[in-house]
KOLGU-470856 format. One line per 4 residues: number of its first residue (from 1); their letters; for each residue x, y, z of N, C-alpha, C, O, CB. Coordinates in nm, 2 decimals, always signed. Glycine has a CB too. Layout:
NUM = a = X Y Z X Y Z X Y Z X Y Z X Y Z  ... .
REM end
This chain:
1 = mitp = -2.25 +0.74 -1.55 -2.36 +0.71 -1.49 -2.25 +0.56 -1.42 -2.15 +0.52 -1.47 -2.52 +0.70 -1.60  -2.31 +0.53 -1.32 -2.23 +0.41 -1.24 -2.32 +0.29 -1.27 -2.43 +0.31 -1.25 -2.21 +0.43 -1.08  -2.29 +0.16 -1.32 -2.39 +0.06 -1.33 -2.29 -0.05 -1.26 -2.18 -0.02 -1.23 -2.44 +0.02 -1.50  -2.34 -0.20 -1.24 -2.26 -0.29 -1.19 -2.15 -0.33 -1.31 -2.04 -0.38 -1.29 -2.34 -0.41 -1.14 .
5 = ttli = -2.18 -0.30 -1.43 -2.06 -0.34 -1.57 -1.96 -0.22 -1.57 -1.87 -0.22 -1.65 -2.13 -0.35 -1.75  -1.99 -0.10 -1.48 -1.86 +0.00 -1.50 -1.73 -0.05 -1.49 -1.69 -0.12 -1.39 -1.85 +0.11 -1.40  -1.68 -0.04 -1.56 -1.50 -0.08 -1.57 -1.44 -0.01 -1.45 -1.45 +0.11 -1.43 -1.41 -0.01 -1.74  -1.37 -0.10 -1.37 -1.24 -0.04 -1.29 -1.17 +0.05 -1.33 -1.13 +0.13 -1.25 -1.16 -0.11 -1.27 .
9 = rdik = -1.12 +0.05 -1.43 -1.03 +0.17 -1.51 -1.09 +0.28 -1.55 -1.02 +0.37 -1.59 -0.97 +0.13 -1.63  -1.24 +0.30 -1.53 -1.30 +0.42 -1.55 -1.35 +0.49 -1.41 -1.43 +0.58 -1.41 -1.40 +0.40 -1.64  -1.30 +0.44 -1.30 -1.31 +0.49 -1.17 -1.18 +0.54 -1.10 -1.08 +0.47 -1.09 -1.37 +0.38 -1.09  -1.17 +0.66 -1.07 -1.07 +0.68 -1.05 -0.99 +0.64 -0.90 -1.01 +0.69 -0.79 -1.08 +0.80 -1.08 .
13 = lsep = -0.89 +0.56 -0.94 -0.82 +0.48 -0.85 -0.66 +0.49 -0.89 -0.62 +0.54 -1.00 -0.87 +0.33 -0.86  -0.57 +0.46 -0.77 -0.42 +0.48 -0.78 -0.39 +0.38 -0.89 -0.46 +0.28 -0.91 -0.34 +0.45 -0.64  -0.28 +0.40 -0.96 -0.22 +0.31 -1.06 -0.17 +0.19 -1.02 -0.18 +0.10 -1.10 -0.12 +0.37 -1.13  -0.12 +0.19 -0.93 -0.10 +0.05 -0.85 -0.24 -0.05 -0.83 -0.25 -0.17 -0.86 -0.03 +0.09 -0.69 .
17 = sqra = -0.32 +0.03 -0.77 -0.46 -0.03 -0.75 -0.51 -0.10 -0.89 -0.52 -0.22 -0.90 -0.57 +0.09 -0.70  -0.53 +0.00 -1.00 -0.59 -0.03 -1.09 -0.53 -0.17 -1.17 -0.59 -0.25 -1.24 -0.61 +0.08 -1.16  -0.39 -0.15 -1.13 -0.31 -0.28 -1.20 -0.33 -0.41 -1.12 -0.36 -0.51 -1.18 -0.14 -0.25 -1.19  -0.33 -0.39 -0.98 -0.36 -0.50 -0.90 -0.49 -0.55 -0.90 -0.52 -0.66 -0.86 -0.33 -0.47 -0.78 .
21 = laea = -0.56 -0.48 -0.95 -0.74 -0.56 -0.97 -0.71 -0.62 -1.11 -0.72 -0.74 -1.14 -0.91 -0.42 -0.97  -0.68 -0.53 -1.19 -0.69 -0.59 -1.34 -0.62 -0.70 -1.34 -0.68 -0.79 -1.41 -0.65 -0.51 -1.46  -0.48 -0.75 -1.26 -0.43 -0.85 -1.26 -0.48 -0.96 -1.21 -0.46 -1.07 -1.27 -0.34 -0.84 -1.22  -0.56 -0.95 -1.10 -0.68 -1.06 -1.03 -0.76 -1.07 -1.12 -0.81 -1.19 -1.11 -0.78 -1.03 -0.90 .
25 = gilt = -0.81 -1.01 -1.23 -0.89 -1.04 -1.30 -1.05 -0.96 -1.27 -1.16 -0.99 -1.32 -0.87 -1.18 -1.29  -1.03 -0.89 -1.19 -1.14 -0.77 -1.15 -1.14 -0.65 -1.24 -1.05 -0.56 -1.24 -1.12 -0.72 -0.99  -1.26 -0.65 -1.33 -1.28 -0.56 -1.43 -1.36 -0.49 -1.40 -1.34 -0.37 -1.42 -1.30 -0.59 -1.53  -1.47 -0.54 -1.36 -1.59 -0.45 -1.32 -1.65 -0.43 -1.17 -1.63 -0.52 -1.09 -1.69 -0.49 -1.40 .
29 = ledl = -1.71 -0.35 -1.14 -1.75 -0.35 -1.00 -1.82 -0.45 -0.93 -1.81 -0.48 -0.81 -1.83 -0.25 -0.98  -1.90 -0.52 -1.04 -1.94 -0.66 -1.01 -1.89 -0.76 -0.98 -1.94 -0.84 -0.90 -1.99 -0.70 -1.09  -1.75 -0.79 -1.06 -1.65 -0.84 -1.01 -1.58 -0.85 -0.88 -1.51 -0.94 -0.84 -1.58 -0.82 -1.07  -1.62 -0.72 -0.81 -1.58 -0.72 -0.68 -1.64 -0.84 -0.57 -1.58 -0.91 -0.49 -1.61 -0.59 -0.64 .
33 = tsws = -1.80 -0.83 -0.60 -1.84 -0.93 -0.51 -1.82 -1.05 -0.49 -1.88 -1.12 -0.41 -1.93 -0.93 -0.52  -1.70 -1.10 -0.57 -1.68 -1.24 -0.52 -1.56 -1.23 -0.44 -1.50 -1.33 -0.40 -1.66 -1.35 -0.64  -1.53 -1.12 -0.42 -1.40 -1.10 -0.33 -1.43 -1.01 -0.20 -1.51 -0.92 -0.19 -1.28 -1.02 -0.42  -1.34 -1.07 -0.10 -1.36 -1.01 +0.07 -1.29 -0.89 +0.04 -1.23 -0.88 -0.06 -1.30 -1.10 +0.22 .
37 = trdl = -1.29 -0.79 +0.14 -1.23 -0.66 +0.13 -1.08 -0.72 +0.23 -0.98 -0.64 +0.24 -1.34 -0.51 +0.22  -1.06 -0.83 +0.28 -0.94 -0.89 +0.31 -0.86 -0.96 +0.21 -0.74 -0.98 +0.21 -0.96 -0.97 +0.40  -0.96 -0.99 +0.11 -0.85 -1.06 -0.02 -0.81 -0.94 -0.09 -0.70 -0.92 -0.14 -0.93 -1.19 -0.16  -0.88 -0.87 -0.09 -0.87 -0.75 -0.19 -0.71 -0.67 -0.11 -0.62 -0.61 -0.18 -1.06 -0.64 -0.20 .
41 = lalh = -0.71 -0.66 +0.01 -0.61 -0.59 +0.09 -0.49 -0.65 +0.10 -0.39 -0.60 +0.15 -0.66 -0.56 +0.21  -0.50 -0.77 +0.04 -0.39 -0.88 +0.02 -0.31 -0.86 -0.14 -0.19 -0.89 -0.17 -0.48 -1.05 +0.02  -0.42 -0.79 -0.21 -0.31 -0.77 -0.33 -0.22 -0.64 -0.31 -0.24 -0.54 -0.24 -0.39 -0.75 -0.46  -0.12 -0.67 -0.38 -0.01 -0.56 -0.38 -0.05 -0.45 -0.44 -0.09 -0.48 -0.56 +0.11 -0.60 -0.45 .
45 = gvgp = -0.06 -0.35 -0.41 -0.12 -0.22 -0.46 -0.26 -0.19 -0.42 -0.30 -0.08 -0.45 -0.11 -0.22 -0.61  -0.34 -0.27 -0.36 -0.44 -0.23 -0.30 -0.44 -0.22 -0.16 -0.42 -0.31 -0.08 -0.54 -0.30 -0.33  -0.49 -0.07 -0.12 -0.52 -0.04 +0.04 -0.63 -0.01 +0.09 -0.72 -0.06 +0.03 -0.45 +0.05 +0.09  -0.64 +0.05 +0.16 -0.76 +0.08 +0.23 -0.83 +0.21 +0.20 -0.94 +0.23 +0.25 -0.74 +0.08 +0.35 .
49 = ktir = -0.76 +0.30 +0.12 -0.81 +0.41 +0.07 -0.87 +0.35 -0.09 -0.95 +0.41 -0.15 -0.68 +0.53 +0.06  -0.82 +0.23 -0.13 -0.87 +0.20 -0.24 -1.06 +0.11 -0.24 -1.15 +0.09 -0.32 -0.73 +0.10 -0.28  -1.02 +0.07 -0.07 -1.17 +0.01 -0.04 -1.27 +0.12 -0.01 -1.39 +0.11 -0.05 -1.18 -0.09 +0.10  -1.21 +0.23 +0.05 -1.27 +0.35 +0.07 -1.34 +0.41 -0.06 -1.46 +0.44 -0.06 -1.16 +0.45 +0.13 .
53 = tllp = -1.29 +0.43 -0.17 -1.32 +0.46 -0.30 -1.45 +0.40 -0.36 -1.55 +0.45 -0.40 -1.22 +0.42 -0.38  -1.39 +0.23 -0.34 -1.52 +0.13 -0.40 -1.64 +0.12 -0.33 -1.75 +0.12 -0.39 -1.49 -0.02 -0.41  -1.61 +0.12 -0.22 -1.74 +0.08 -0.13 -1.88 +0.16 -0.12 -1.99 +0.12 -0.09 -1.70 +0.09 +0.01  -1.84 +0.32 -0.16 -1.95 +0.41 -0.19 -2.05 +0.36 -0.29 -2.18 +0.36 -0.30 -1.90 +0.55 -0.23 .
57 = lmev = -1.96 +0.32 -0.38 -2.00 +0.31 -0.57 -2.08 +0.17 -0.53 -2.19 +0.17 -0.57 -1.81 +0.27 -0.74  -2.05 +0.07 -0.46 -2.08 -0.06 -0.45 -2.25 -0.03 -0.37 -2.35 -0.08 -0.40 -1.95 -0.15 -0.36  -2.22 +0.04 -0.27 -2.35 +0.08 -0.20 -2.47 +0.13 -0.28 -2.59 +0.08 -0.27 -2.32 +0.19 -0.11  -2.44 +0.19 -0.33 -2.52 +0.27 -0.45 -2.61 +0.14 -0.52 -2.73 +0.12 -0.54 -2.39 +0.37 -0.57 .
61 = lklt = -2.52 +0.09 -0.56 -2.56 -0.02 -0.69 -2.62 -0.14 -0.55 -2.68 -0.23 -0.61 -2.35 -0.10 -0.83  -2.62 -0.17 -0.46 -2.69 -0.27 -0.35 -2.60 -0.39 -0.38 -2.63 -0.51 -0.38 -2.87 -0.31 -0.37  -2.41 -0.31 -0.42 -2.36 -0.47 -0.41 -2.25 -0.50 -0.29 -2.19 -0.41 -0.23 -2.28 -0.51 -0.57  -2.22 -0.60 -0.28 -2.15 -0.62 -0.13 -2.03 -0.70 -0.16 -2.04 -0.79 -0.25 -2.24 -0.71 +0.00 .
65 = fkp = -1.92 -0.67 -0.08 -1.81 -0.75 -0.11 -1.83 -0.89 -0.01 -1.86 -0.90 +0.10 -1.67 -0.67 -0.07  -1.79 -0.99 -0.10 -1.80 -1.11 -0.02 -1.76 -1.12 +0.12 -1.66 -1.05 +0.15 -1.72 -1.21 -0.09  -1.82 -1.19 +0.23 -1.83 -1.19 +0.34 -1.68 -1.23 +0.40 -1.66 -1.23 +0.52 -1.94 -1.25 +0.37 .
REM end
């Protein structure tokens, strides 16, 4: 079951994406709410596919990226 406290490492993302998010201190889906997609995409290892994977999970939880 997906919750706001679901750990990013438990979501099927590429290893580079997992590392980039962890190094930025993003450990849960809820942590993503303080980041814009633009800022996330600036992280080395995070690309559009990562955003496309995370967005539906966040929408189910009524979470949004920072504008």
